[in-house]
C-alpha positions, 0 to 999 in steps of 0.5 A, a space after each residue: 884547187 888554188 895550186 891547180 889554177 896558179 899553175 895555169 898561164 895567163 894568156 890575155 885576150 885572144 881569138 877563137 876560130 876554126 882553122 878552115 875558116 876566115 879570118 886566117 888565124 896565122 895572119 890574124 896572130 901576126 897583126 898589130 894589136 892581134 890576139 894574144 892567143 888563138 883558140 881553135 877547133 880542128 880535126 882530132 888528128 893533129 898531123 892534119 893541122 900541125 903545120 897551121 898550128 906551127 904557123 900560128 905559133 911562129 907569130 908568137 902566140 900560144 894556142 888552145 885546143 877547143 873541139 866539139 866531139 867529146 861527150 862531157 855529159 850523158 850516158 854515151 861513153 867517149 871512145 877510148 881511141 878518141 880520148 887518146 888522140 885528143 890527149 896526143 893532140 893536146 900534148 903536141 900543140 902544148 895547149 895549157 888546158 882543155 875546154 869544151 861545151 858540156 853537151 851531147 855531141 853524139 849519142 850512138 856507138 862510135 864517136 862523132 862531132 856536134 854536127 851530128 845534129 848541127 848543134 849541141 844538145 844541152 844537158 838535163 839540169 837535174 841530179 841524175 844528169 849531173 851524175 852522168 856528167 861527173 862520169 863523163 868528165 872523169 872519163 876525159 880527165 883520166 886520159 887528157 894530160 892537162 886541166 879540164 875546163 867545163 863550159 855551159 853550152 848554148 841553150 835554145 831550150 832548158 830541161 830540168 829545174 836545177 839552176 845552171 850555175 848550181 849544176 855546173 858549180 857542183 859538176 866542177 866541185 865533184 870533178 875538180 875542174 876549171 870552168 869556161 863561161 861563154 857570155 852568149 851561152 849565159 844569155 841563151 840560158 836566161 832567155 830559154 829559162 826565164 831565170 837570171 844566172 846571177 840568182 844562183 851566182 853563189 852556187 858557182 865556184 867563181 875562183 874556178 872560172 879561168 876562161 871567158 868567151 864572147 861571141 856573136 849571136 842572133 835572136 829569133 822569135 820564141 814562145 809567147 808567155 801567159 803574160 803576153 810577153 814574147 820571149 826570144 830565142 838566142 842562137 849562137 852565131 859567131 859570124 854575126 855581131 855581138 849582141 848588147 845583151 852579151 856585152 852587158 853579161 860580160 861587163 856585169 860578170 867579169 868583176 865577179 871572176 877573180 881568176 880569169 886567165 884568158 878572154 876569147 872573142 869567137 870570130 869564125 867568118 868575120 873579116 880581119 879588121 872587124 876582129 881587130 876592132 872588137 879585140 880592142 873593145 874587149 881589151 878595154 872592157 877587161 881593163 875596166 872590169 877585170 878582177 884578176 891583177 895578173 890579167 890586168 898586168 898582161 894587158 899592160 905588157 902586151 905580147 
């Protein structure tokens, strides 16, 4: 696994957005103190987005492809034509790795996006579900030409008793994947389950975590517990401000992750100045907390 990670480039601090949304990714990439890379969600057909990708690359930054239409868990296989198109897309844009939320994106025959429901359905956290996730991830790996990274999805509810990091740690080991951790998604798990992710941190192969996300979210009222305490529900909402709980998760976990190569601010629908200010804040946290000397060196050299 060490050689696999060593071959991946250290990208720095970037921005993640949809190509069809604001801020304009190429303009953002060209800005002073802009992102070191742009991660994007886009149509599977690379010919429909390649002109915009070339605009981003012309600004001197790398790109990562991060869609939301692959089943990395569950019993519904991914159509081979979609996997082939994904592989062609990744190759055409030279995405150095391929990460996506490990969640149900579709459940009927034929492919669809996560918008089939409007949101991701998280996996059941038990051994049977883990076995199906192993099948789905290997199915993707057999066709996708780069390292695959699995990502725990946002959770408004939790089904299954296996701790989150136990499930994803075992999935990563059995499939030999990298891992992407979204700090807001981890907050959502803690709120939905009442458990702390750090309680199972020893089950997570932290050396496999190559990418970290931080993004906005909002809280809505949840169930009242028997203790009388109200447990809020975390809603993933990239157009909103980053919550204090998410910043705290980021600052607390980053020192535990020795091989992080990319830290990404997800910023769909946020104005350019706010994105640039937030990137500055993220870079400062990375300088203060990061455990990977290669990423720290990248902060010093810039783009």
